[in-house]
C-alpha positions in Angstrom: 58.7 82.9 60.7 62.4 83.6 59.9 61.5 87.0 58.4 59.5 87.9 61.5 62.3 87.0 63.8 64.8 89.0 61.8 62.5 92.0 61.8 62.0 91.8 65.5 65.7 91.5 66.1 66.3 94.6 64.0 63.7 96.5 66.0 65.3 95.2 69.2 68.7 96.5 68.1 67.3 100.0 67.5 65.7 99.9 70.9 68.9 98.8 72.5 70.8 101.7 70.9 68.2 104.2 72.1 68.2 102.7 75.6 72.0 102.7 75.9 72.3 106.3 74.5 69.6 107.7 76.8 71.0 105.9 79.8 74.6 106.9 79.1 73.7 110.6 78.6 71.5 110.7 81.7 74.1 109.1 83.9 76.9 111.3 82.8 74.8 114.5 83.2 73.8 113.5 86.7 75.0 115.8 89.6 78.6 115.0 90.4 79.3 112.9 87.3 81.4 109.7 87.2 84.2 111.3 89.3 81.9 112.1 92.3 83.0 109.0 94.2 86.7 109.7 93.7 86.2 113.3 94.9 85.0 112.0 98.3 88.4 110.5 99.0 90.2 112.4 101.7 93.1 114.5 100.4 92.0 114.1 96.7 93.3 117.1 94.8 92.0 118.4 91.5 95.2 117.4 89.7 94.6 113.8 90.8 91.0 114.0 89.7 92.2 115.2 86.3 94.7 112.3 86.1 91.9 109.8 86.9 89.6 111.3 84.3 92.3 111.1 81.7 93.1 107.5 82.7 89.5 106.5 82.4 88.9 108.5 79.3 86.3 110.7 81.0 87.9 113.9 79.7 86.9 113.2 76.2 83.6 114.5 74.5 80.6 112.6 75.7 79.7 111.3 72.2 83.2 110.0 71.8 82.9 108.2 75.1 79.6 106.7 74.2 80.8 105.4 70.8 83.9 103.9 72.3 81.8 102.2 75.1 79.1 100.9 72.8 81.5 99.6 70.2 83.3 97.5 72.8 80.1 95.8 73.8 80.2 93.7 70.7 83.6 92.1 71.7 82.4 91.4 75.2 84.2 94.3 76.8 81.5 96.0 78.9 84.1 98.0 80.9 85.5 97.7 84.4 84.1 98.7 87.7 85.2 102.0 89.2 85.0 100.5 92.6 87.4 97.5 92.3 88.5 97.3 88.7 86.7 94.0 88.0 85.1 93.2 84.6 81.5 94.3 84.5 80.5 91.1 82.8 82.2 89.1 85.6 80.4 91.1 88.3 77.0 90.6 86.6 77.7 86.9 86.1 78.5 86.6 89.8 75.2 88.1 90.9 72.9 86.8 88.2 72.4 83.2 89.6 70.9 84.6 92.8 68.4 86.8 90.9 67.5 84.0 88.5 66.9 81.7 91.5 64.7 84.3 93.2 62.9 85.4 90.0 62.4 81.9 88.7 60.9 80.5 91.9 58.7 83.5 92.5 57.4 83.5 88.9 56.6 79.8 89.1 54.7 80.2 92.3 52.9 83.3 90.9 51.8 81.4 87.8 50.6 78.3 89.6 48.7 80.1 92.3 47.5 82.9 90.2 46.2 80.7 87.4 44.3 78.5 89.9 42.7 81.4 91.7 41.8 83.1 88.4 40.2 80.0 86.9 38.3 79.2 90.1 37.1 82.8 90.4 35.8 82.7 86.8 34.1 79.3 87.2 32.5 80.4 90.5 31.6 83.8 89.3 30.3 86.2 92.0 30.7 83.5 94.7 32.3 84.1 98.1 35.5 82.7 96.7 35.5 85.1 93.8 34.7 88.0 96.0 37.5 87.2 98.5 39.9 86.7 95.6 39.0 90.1 94.1 39.4 91.9 97.4 42.6 90.1 98.1 44.0 91.1 94.7 43.1 94.7 95.3 44.8 94.6 98.7 47.9 93.0 97.3 48.2 95.6 94.5 47.9 98.4 97.0 50.6 97.3 99.5 54.1 98.6 98.8 56.6 95.7 98.3 59.2 97.1 100.7 56.6 97.6 103.5 55.3 94.0 103.1 58.8 92.7 103.2 59.6 94.6 106.4 56.3 93.3 108.0 57.2 89.7 106.9 60.6 90.0 108.5 59.2 91.4 111.7 56.5 88.7 111.9 58.2 85.5 110.8 61.8 86.3 111.7 61.9 88.6 114.7 58.7 87.5 116.5 58.1 83.9 115.5 61.7 83.2 114.6 60.6 80.7 112.0 62.6 82.0 109.0 65.9 83.9 108.5 65.5 87.6 108.1 67.8 87.9 105.1 70.8 86.8 103.0 70.9 83.8 100.6 72.4 81.2 102.9 73.8 80.6 106.3 77.6 80.9 106.5 79.0 77.4 106.8 75.8 75.7 105.7 75.2 76.1 102.0 72.9 73.1 101.6 69.8 72.9 99.4 67.6 73.0 102.4 69.3 76.1 103.7 68.9 77.8 100.4 65.2 76.8 100.4 64.6 78.2 103.9 66.2 81.6 102.9 64.1 81.7 99.7 60.7 81.5 101.5 60.3 85.1 102.7 61.6 86.9 99.6 59.7 84.6 97.2 56.5 85.2 99.3 57.0 88.9 99.1 57.9 89.0 95.4 55.1 86.6 94.4 52.4 88.5 96.5 51.7 91.2 94.0 52.3 88.9 90.9 49.7 86.4 92.1 47.1 89.2 92.2 48.1 90.3 88.7 48.0 86.8 87.3 44.7 85.9 88.9 43.0 89.0 87.6 44.2 88.4 84.0 43.4 84.7 84.2 39.9 85.3 85.5 39.2 87.8 82.6 40.6 85.4 80.0 38.7 82.4 81.4 35.4 84.4 81.4 35.9 85.3 77.7 36.5 81.6 76.8 33.6 80.2 78.9 31.0 81.9 76.7 32.4 80.7 73.4 30.5 78.5 71.1 33.0 75.6 71.1 32.7 75.4 74.9 28.9 75.1 74.7 29.2 72.5 72.0 31.6 70.5 74.1 29.2 70.6 77.0 26.2 69.7 74.7 28.1 66.6 73.5 28.1 65.4 77.1 31.8 65.7 77.9 32.7 65.7 81.6 32.9 69.3 82.9 36.4 68.7 84.2 37.6 67.7 80.8 35.9 70.7 79.2 37.5 73.0 81.8 41.0 71.6 81.4 41.2 70.9 77.6 38.9 73.6 76.3 38.6 76.5 78.7 41.9 76.7 80.5 44.0 75.7 77.5 42.6 78.6 75.4 42.6 81.0 78.3 46.3 80.5 78.8 47.2 81.8 75.4 47.1 85.5 76.3 48.9 84.6 79.5 52.0 83.7 77.5 52.2 87.3 76.3 51.6 88.5 79.8 54.6 86.5 81.0 56.8 88.4 78.6 55.4 91.7 79.6 55.7 90.9 83.3 59.5 90.5 83.1 60.2 94.3 83.8 57.8 94.2 86.7 59.5 91.1 88.2 62.9 92.8 87.7 61.7 95.9 89.5 60.2 93.9 92.3 63.4 91.9 92.7 65.3 95.2 93.1 63.3 96.2 96.1 63.0 92.7 97.5 66.7 92.0 97.2 67.5 95.2 99.1 65.0 94.4 101.9 66.3 90.9 102.4 70.0 91.6 101.6 69.7 89.1 98.7 73.0 89.1 96.7 71.4 89.5 93.3 71.4 92.1 90.5 68.8 94.3 92.2 71.0 94.9 95.2 74.0 95.3 93.0 72.3 98.0 91.0 71.5 100.0 94.1 75.0 99.6 95.5 76.4 100.7 92.2 74.3 103.8 92.2 75.5 104.6 95.7 79.1 104.2 94.6 78.5 106.1 91.3 79.9 103.0 89.6 78.7 104.0 86.1 80.1 101.0 84.1 78.3 98.5 86.3 75.1 100.6 86.2 75.2 100.7 82.4 76.0 97.0 82.2 72.9 96.1 84.3 70.8 98.5 82.3 71.9 96.9 79.0 71.5 93.4 80.4 68.0 94.1 81.7 67.0 95.6 78.4 68.3 92.6 76.4 66.4 90.3 78.8 63.1 92.2 78.5 63.4 92.3 74.7 64.2 88.6 74.4 61.3 87.8 76.8 58.8 89.6 74.7 60.1 88.0 71.5 59.9 84.5 73.0 56.4 85.2 74.3 55.2 86.2 70.8 56.9 83.2 69.2 55.3 80.8 71.8 51.8 82.4 71.1 52.3 81.8 67.4 53.3 78.2 68.0 50.5 77.5 70.5 47.7 79.2 68.5 47.5 78.4 64.7 45.2 81.4 64.2 48.1 83.7 65.0 50.2 84.5 61.9 53.8 85.8 62.4 55.3 87.6 59.6 
């Protein structure tokens, strides 16, 4: 196990280097470059742009800039924002709780509903419920997240006036209930597609387990069907879902980016888009690296959990 973890960490380090190098080069070769936002300032002269470039170290060769930036990551210096001079890590830390709250809630909702729909669809194969679940999943996968978010705002906020249209809380009322009310719409939109994905995977995994010999043996012994379903079928069908949870992390991050923008949710997705608009390259690279680390750790944890949950899986 220890050797496997060390090998995976080594592979992850190589991937992080490649991701950071590609991201750094692509950002700096983009039209306008890092100084594009400063150039928009009224009255900004070329001499002042050159001074800013020298002050920020942007006049050095690109490879030298990358090596200097990457080496400082290990001591916790991820750079400072071009916009306000704040530490990149401090900016990310300020927006991370909002994204974790949104992602964690939507993921929990997606897993619970998607697992139940998938299991019921497999148990009642080709029934009306299974057909409706399949059609609903196809519809959910076909609807763009931003469009569904706008429709939800129009229906539940503007017309019915049941729920707030955006933001994370009401100014002056930051109670738990207020947070919960503001969570409903973005969680519903973000979980909409993920429920469809989870239900389809869970249905397929459950169908594979239902026809196994140990299930037929348990039924032949006279065990109650509910016990067979929970302790034999669902328990074994959930094993591949652990891996899916790790692989779903990039999808959830991408969905959060769109959802946070639509609902003006003050998380990392909205921060990423704002940073692109301001050409705030240090913050963009910080979010890119943080997301890459999160995805790699998620995949590693998923593999380790599968190894612990299923004795047949050997890690090493």
